[in-house]
VOSE-829098 format. One line per field, with one value per atom (N, C-alpha, C): residue number from 1; chain; x, y, z. Coordinates in nm, 2 decimals. Atoms other than C-alpha are relative to their C-alpha. Example, Ala and Ser with C-alpha at 12.3 -4.5 7.8 and 13.67 -1.06 7.14 Angstrom:
// VOSE-829098
k	1|1|1|2|2|2
c	A|A|A|A|A|A
px	0.09|1.23|0.09|-0.09|1.37|-0.08
py	-0.12|-0.45|0.12|-0.11|-0.11|0.11
pz	0.00|0.78|0.00|0.00|0.71|0.08
// end
This chain:
// VOSE-829098
k	1|1|1|2|2|2|3|3|3|4|4|4|5|5|5|6|6|6|7|7|7|8|8|8|9|9|9|10|10|10|11|11|11|12|12|12|13|13|13|14|14|14|15|15|15|16|16|16|17|17|17|18|18|18|19|19|19|20|20|20|21|21|21|22|22|22|23|23|23|24|24|24|25|25|25|26|26|26|27|27|27|28|28|28|29|29|29|30|30|30|31|31|31|32|32|32|33|33|33|34|34|34|35|35|35|36|36|36|37|37|37|38|38|38|39|39|39|40|40|40|41|41|41|42|42|42|43|43|43|44|44|44|45|45|45|46|46|46|47|47|47|48|48|48|49|49|49|50|50|50|51|51|51|52|52|52|53|53|53|54|54|54|55|55|55|56|56|56|57|57|57|58|58|58|59|59|59|60|60|60|61|61|61|62|62|62|63|63|63|64|64|64|65|65|65|66|66|66|67|67|67
c	A|A|A|A|A|A|A|A|A|A|A|A|A|A|A|A|A|A|A|A|A|A|A|A|A|A|A|A|A|A|A|A|A|A|A|A|A|A|A|A|A|A|A|A|A|A|A|A|A|A|A|A|A|A|A|A|A|A|A|A|A|A|A|A|A|A|A|A|A|A|A|A|A|A|A|A|A|A|A|A|A|A|A|A|A|A|A|A|A|A|A|A|A|A|A|A|A|A|A|A|A|A|A|A|A|A|A|A|A|A|A|A|A|A|A|A|A|A|A|A|A|A|A|A|A|A|A|A|A|A|A|A|A|A|A|A|A|A|A|A|A|A|A|A|A|A|A|A|A|A|A|A|A|A|A|A|A|A|A|A|A|A|A|A|A|A|A|A|A|A|A|A|A|A|A|A|A|A|A|A|A|A|A|A|A|A|A|A|A|A|A|A|A|A|A|A|A|A|A|A|A
px	0.06|0.54|-0.16|0.13|0.17|-0.05|0.07|-0.07|-0.07|0.08|-0.23|-0.05|0.04|-0.42|0.05|-0.06|-0.27|-0.07|0.07|-0.50|-0.07|0.05|-0.67|0.08|-0.10|-0.37|0.06|-0.06|-0.23|0.14|-0.13|0.10|0.05|-0.05|0.33|0.11|-0.10|0.52|0.04|-0.09|0.73|-0.10|0.08|0.55|0.03|-0.04|0.54|0.04|-0.04|0.57|-0.08|0.09|0.43|-0.02|0.06|0.27|0.15|-0.14|0.62|0.08|-0.09|0.80|-0.01|0.09|0.54|0.02|0.01|0.56|0.15|-0.15|0.95|0.05|0.00|0.94|-0.04|0.07|0.71|0.06|-0.05|0.94|-0.09|0.09|0.67|0.04|0.00|0.70|-0.13|0.11|0.46|-0.07|0.05|0.42|-0.11|0.06|0.28|-0.11|0.10|0.02|-0.09|0.09|-0.30|-0.01|-0.01|-0.31|-0.11|0.11|-0.66|0.00|0.04|-0.69|-0.10|0.14|-0.98|-0.11|0.11|-1.18|0.01|-0.05|-1.00|0.12|-0.11|-0.78|0.08|-0.11|-0.48|0.08|-0.06|-0.33|0.18|-0.16|0.06|0.06|-0.06|0.16|-0.01|0.00|0.08|0.05|-0.07|0.25|0.09|-0.11|0.53|-0.01|0.06|0.34|-0.12|0.09|0.07|0.05|-0.03|0.13|-0.11|0.07|0.00|-0.03|0.03|-0.20|-0.03|0.03|-0.25|-0.16|0.09|-0.54|-0.06|0.02|-0.53|-0.05|0.04|-0.70|0.04|-0.05|-0.47|-0.02|0.03|-0.57|0.10|-0.09|-0.27|-0.04|0.03|-0.38|0.11|-0.12|-0.10|-0.02|0.01|-0.08|0.09|-0.08|0.04|-0.02|-0.03|0.20|-0.04|0.02|0.13|-0.01|0.05|0.04|0.05
py	0.11|1.99|0.02|0.00|1.91|-0.15|0.14|1.63|-0.02|0.07|1.46|-0.12|0.17|1.12|-0.03|0.06|0.93|-0.15|0.11|0.64|-0.04|0.00|0.71|-0.04|0.01|0.67|0.14|-0.15|1.00|-0.04|0.00|1.10|0.13|-0.14|1.38|0.04|-0.01|1.55|0.16|-0.15|1.88|0.11|-0.08|2.20|-0.01|-0.02|2.30|-0.07|0.13|1.94|0.02|0.04|1.86|-0.13|0.16|1.58|-0.07|0.07|1.50|-0.03|0.01|1.54|-0.11|0.10|1.31|-0.15|0.12|1.06|-0.05|0.06|1.04|-0.02|0.07|1.02|-0.13|0.12|0.73|-0.13|0.10|0.57|-0.05|0.01|0.60|0.06|-0.09|0.70|0.02|-0.01|0.91|-0.06|0.06|0.75|-0.13|0.15|0.44|0.02|-0.05|0.63|0.09|-0.10|0.85|0.04|-0.07|1.09|0.11|-0.06|1.24|0.08|-0.06|1.51|0.06|-0.06|1.60|0.00|0.04|1.41|0.04|-0.02|1.57|-0.05|0.09|1.37|0.13|-0.09|1.58|-0.03|0.06|1.58|0.02|0.01|1.46|0.12|-0.09|1.78|0.10|-0.08|1.96|-0.04|0.06|1.70|0.11|-0.06|1.94|0.15|-0.11|2.27|-0.02|0.01|2.13|-0.02|0.04|2.18|-0.07|0.06|1.99|0.08|-0.09|2.16|-0.12|0.07|2.06|-0.04|0.08|1.81|-0.02|0.04|1.72|-0.12|0.11|1.39|-0.06|0.06|1.20|-0.14|0.18|0.88|-0.02|0.05|0.71|-0.13|0.12|0.45|-0.06|0.05|0.24|-0.11|0.09|0.06|-0.12|0.13|-0.32|-0.05|0.08|-0.49|-0.14|0.13|-0.84|-0.09|0.07|-1.11|-0.14
pz	0.05|1.56|-0.01|0.00|1.45|0.00|-0.02|1.49|-0.13|0.14|1.17|0.05|0.01|1.13|-0.18|0.15|0.84|0.04|-0.01|0.78|0.14|-0.09|1.08|0.14|-0.10|1.30|0.05|-0.02|1.49|-0.02|0.04|1.38|0.02|-0.02|1.49|-0.10|0.08|1.21|0.01|-0.02|1.15|-0.07|0.04|1.09|-0.14|0.10|0.74|-0.12|0.10|0.59|-0.11|0.08|0.25|-0.02|-0.02|0.14|-0.07|0.07|-0.08|0.14|-0.14|0.27|0.10|-0.08|0.46|-0.06|0.09|0.17|0.01|-0.06|0.21|0.14|-0.15|0.57|0.02|0.02|0.51|-0.09|0.11|0.27|-0.12|0.08|0.02|-0.13|0.13|-0.37|-0.04|0.01|-0.49|-0.14|0.15|-0.84|0.04|-0.05|-0.62|0.12|-0.09|-0.40|-0.04|0.03|-0.40|0.15|-0.11|-0.13|0.01|-0.03|0.03|0.14|-0.09|0.26|0.01|-0.03|0.46|-0.11|0.08|0.20|-0.17|0.11|-0.11|-0.06|0.09|-0.35|-0.05|0.04|-0.41|-0.13|0.12|-0.75|0.03|-0.06|-0.75|-0.04|0.09|-0.97|0.16|-0.12|-0.58|0.12|-0.12|-0.33|0.03|-0.06|-0.32|0.05|-0.04|-0.26|0.13|-0.08|-0.04|0.14|-0.15|0.33|0.07|-0.12|0.59|0.11|-0.11|0.86|0.14|-0.12|1.25|-0.01|-0.02|1.26|-0.11|0.14|0.89|0.01|0.01|0.81|-0.13|0.12|0.56|-0.02|0.06|0.35|-0.11|0.11|0.17|-0.06|0.07|-0.07|-0.10|0.04|-0.18|-0.13|0.12|-0.54|0.04|-0.04|-0.51|-0.13|0.12|-0.82|0.03|-0.01|-0.86|-0.15|0.14|-1.13|0.04
// end
């Protein structure tokens, strides 16, 4: 297990987890979020290859529909 921050909250996740795995764990669709890791926005086409590391700071911005 590794420790990361998600939207300023401590979270334990499995080692070698990708952004896609994290989003799946959080029940979020990659198409409806923007993910920033350590102040860098990660492109959606890298979510499956980007492996999170201990003490990463992750911000997830969710799009909300409405009208």
